[in-house]
N, C-alpha and C positions, 0 to 999 in steps of 0.2 A: 118748309122751302124759303130761302131769302127772296125778296123781288129784283125785279129788273131794275137797275138804275136810272133815269130817264136824262139823255144828255142835253147840253145846251142847244146842241144843234138836229134838226131832224133831216134824216138821209132817206133817200128812195134807193134801196139796194135788189138788186136784181140777180137771182141765182140760178145757175145753167146746169139743167142735170137732164140726162137722157129721158126717164119717165118714172112713175111716182107710184111703184108696185110693192116692192118691198126692198130690204136690204140697208146697210148701213149707212151708206152715203145720203136714201133717201130718208130716212130716219134723220141725221144729220141735218138735211135742208128744211125738214120741218122743226126740226126742234128752234133752230136758229130764226128760222120766219117766226114762230110765236114769239121769239124773246124780241125781235125787232120790233112786232107789234104792241106788245107791251110796254114797250118803250117809247112809243109815239110815231117809230117811224114808218114808211111804205116800203111793204114788202110784197115782191113779184116773185113767182116762181115760173119758168120756161120750160117747160118739157112737153113730152108727145101724151102725158096722163097717166091715170091709173086709179088704184082702189084707194090710194091714199089722197087724191085729188081732192075729195069730200071734207075729209078732218083739215086739211091746208085752208079751204076755204071758209069752213065754219071757224077756224081761229083769226081771222081777221085777212090772211095774206089773200094777193090776187093771183090767179092763174091765166096763163096764157098758153094756149096749146101750140106747138110747135114742135115736131119730130125732129130733133138735133143730133140723135143718138144713134141712127140706125147706120151700119157701114155699109153703104151703098152710093153711090153718085149721085142720086136721087135727093140726096142731103143737101147738096151742094146746090141745087136749085133753092134752097132753101135761104140762103143766106141772104139775099136782097131782102126779104121779109123780116129776118130778125134785124136785120140794118135798120129797117124803118121801123119798128118796133122800138128799137134802143132808141131812135131819134125822136120819136114820140115819149118816150116814157122819161128821159133825160137822167137816167140814173147817175146817182154819185160813185157807185160800186158795182160792178159786174164780177160776180164770185161764181166760176167754173168749178165744179166736183166730178168732172169726168171727162176725158181726154178727148174726143170729137167735139161733143159741146164746148170744150175749152178753144178747139182750133176755130170753129165757128164765131166762136165770140170773139175772139182775137182778130180775126178779118173783119167781122164786121164793125169793131171798132177803129179802124185803121179811117184814117181822113175826119173822124168824127172832133169838132171842136164847140165847148172844151170836150176833151177826152174822158169818159171815165176812167177811176182807178179799175185795174185789174188784178183781182187776188184769186187764186188757185188753193185748193184742197189736194191734196195726196191722200188719197183713202186705202189703196192698196199697193201691195209691192208690182207695181208693172214691170212687164220686160224691156230692159233699156234699150234706148234708141230714140230716134229724132221723131219719132211717133208719140213718144211717152214724154217727151221732153217738155213739151208746151205747157204740161202742168208745173214745170220750174220758172216759166217766164211771167210771172206775177210778179206784180210789185214786192208782193208778201206772199210767202209759200206757207200753207199749214200742213203739218205733218200728225197725222192721227197718233202717233206714239213715236217713243223714241228709237224704235226700230224702224219705221219709215224714216225717220231724219237720217240715220245711218245708211239705211240704204241708198237714197236717195243722192247723199254727198259722197258713197264712196263709188257711185256709178257714173255722175256729172262733176267732173274735177274740175269745172270752170264754173259751177252752183257757188253763190258766196253763203257762206255758212249763217251770218248774220240775216240774211233773207227768211231763214228758215224757223220757222216757228211751231214748237209741239205743244200742240192743245189737244189733248186727249178728249176723247168722248165721254160721256158722262150720264148717270141714271138719275134721276129721282127717288133719292131713299124713301119718300111717302109711295112713291109706287110699288117698290121691293120693300117692306118693310121687316125690318130684323126678327125674326124669329115668328113670322106670319105663318098661320095654320088655317086653313080654308074651311069654312063653316061646312057644319054636317051635311046641309041641303045640298054643296055643290059637291062635296065626298060622294054621296050617295048617286046624284046623276051622274058622275064620273066613272065610278065602278060599274053602274049600271051598262053604261056605254062600253065601257072596255071590261068586260068581270076577267079577262084573262090576267089582268094587272094587278089583281086584289092579293092579298094575302104574303105575300115575300117581298124580299126590297126591289126598289123600282131604281133602274139606270136612265136615267132620261136624255138623250140627245137631241136638242134642237139645232137644226141644219137642214137647207136645204138640199134638194133632191139634185146634187151633181157628185161626183166622182171624188173632188179634190176633198169635200168634207170628212172621209173616212168612214162611211158606214158599213164597209167590208170589217174594217178593224173593230168596230162595235158588235157588231155580230159573231166574228171571231171569239171575243173577250167574252161575251154571255156564254158560248159553247165550252170556252176553256173553264171558266167558272163551274159549268156543269159537271165538267170531268172529273173536277177537282169537290164534287159532291155540295156546290153551295148554291142553295136556291136562288134564282133571281130571273126577274123580269125586265125586258128592256122596249123602251117608247122611242121610235124614231118620229120625233116631233117635226112635220112641216117637209119631210119627203116628198109626198105625194102631191104633185103640182102638175097642170096643164104642161103637155110636151115632153114629162119626165116619165112616160109610162112604160118604155123599153127597160129604163135605169130601176124603176120598180120591181120589173116582171124581173131583170137579173138579182137584185137583192132578195125578193121570195123565192128563187131557185136556190140562192145561197143558204139563206133560212131552213129550206126543207133539205139540203145536204147535211147540214150540220146538225140536224135533229132538233132545231128549237122551234118548231114551226107553231108549238102552242104557249110560246111563251115571250114573242115577239109583235109587237101593234105597231103598224107605221100608221100615221096620218096626214091630213092636208094642216096649213099652217093654222093656229088657233089664237083666239084672244087671251083665253084663260092662263096664260105663260106662267104669270106669277103664281097661281094655284097647283101647277102643276110642278114646277120648280120645288114648292113646298111641302109636296107629298114623296118626294122623290128622294131618294138613299144618297145615289151619286149624280152630277150631272155631269156630260164628259163632253170633252173638246178635241177630237181626235183627226184634225186638218192633216192628211199628209204632206202638204206643203205649208209652208209660216203663213199664217196669217199678218193683216198689220196691224190688228187692236185685239179682239174678242170681248164683244161687249158682253155675251152670255156668261162670261167667269165673272164679271161684276154683279151682274143681275142674281146669280144665284150666290155667291157671298155677300150679299147685301142680305139675302134671306137668312142668311145662316145655314147655306148647304153647301154640304162638300162637292169640291170640281176634281176631276181628273182627266189631266190634258197632256200633249206631248209639249217639252219645252222648247219650244223653237216660235221664232217671231213674236208676235204682240199678244199670242198667250202665253206662251214662256215668261215673257215681261211681267205681265199680270201676276202668273203664279208665284214668279220668284219673289216679288215683293209682297204679295197679299195671302198665299197659300201654298208655301214650299212643297208641305207633304203630298201634295195633287203631281206634282212634276213628274215625268216620265221622258226617257229619252225616245225621241220618233221612231215607230217602228219597232219598239222592243217588246214583242209579246208577250214574253215571259215576266216581264217586270210589269206590264201593263197589268197583267192577271196579277199577280203577287201582289203590287199596288191596290188594286181594286178590293181584293179579299183584306187588307190590312184595314182599309178606309170604312168596309162595311163592317168588319168587326167591331174597329175602335177609331172614329174620325177623331183629329184633332180640335180643340176647340177652334172658334171661328169669332174673332173680335167684330164690334158695328164697325160696318166701313166707314172712314173719317175721309177719303180723297174719291175722286172720278166720280165727283156730283154734276149732275147736270146742269146747276145753276154757273159754276164754275167754268164749264165749257161755254157756257152761252155768253156771262159776262167778258170773259177774254177775248171770245169771238169779237163782241160789240167795240169794247175799249181797241182790237186790232183796225177795225174800220173807223173809231174816230181817228186814232193815230195815222193812217193813210192819209185820210182825208186833211185832216190838220198839218200833213206835212208839205 
């Protein structure tokens, strides 16, 4: 992978985000933090913390623990603390990646002299309104896909199109190498842990435990394949999380009702997702609401694994460009099972990924920082 270009001027960049547990915004924050450090800049993330904090620190960034994302009146009491931190840091740029932290950052910057540049990223298709509009108040607004850019421009007519720049998320091709196959030791350990997944085509759905991700559709798909005499197994990867017990119970009840109890495995998030993708016959992306991007699509395709997903939002955008054979109209159960059967029988070839690289996302973001400070 190419290296980050070292700029002439070194910056202090503060990123504001609710927490560092998991999710696309959190991963993007870490990826930009890493690029800033590699380029010699000072990188600071302010959040409530989480499991990714250790990685952030190990990669050379600083972390300041301040809960700016909790939707309660108590969060407002932290405004003076945030303002004090920003006065001490004297950042060149404050980059907000979520609505409430963006509001807090916006208020904290009032009256600062010199005032840091304020940049925002719209990571999701948020409900239109004054609360969400704060993410469009940055001097520059980053949209993670063309889908997101079109969405905000259609709902906020006052927004100047020239302020909104599409910088898609990206992956490191070295982390998801084309044609990768896990070694025998990993496969032996994986199938020993999950013997139900061995011996038949594996459908993997990597998604956190929320109804919006479409786990019900994945279970119905498996049951529909079974009725057609097509043997397969389903891995709901990442669905088991603290606080999601009621939802997991609901899924298990549906699995039992549909008669596929021995064919479905539910797991917490795992770090060996590359190897799991690599042994999967299909990777599913069945969110029932349009997603802003769909990183799992490019991760799987980078490994040369077929993806089956609903053709809306960022997922539909990616599939249309990179793997049209994997597109299905949202909620069309008949087309979903037909297309799954086709892809399990003979999947169209997948070319090595030439776009959506992590280095492109990092360099374009850092170039935007330089542009804003230079203006």
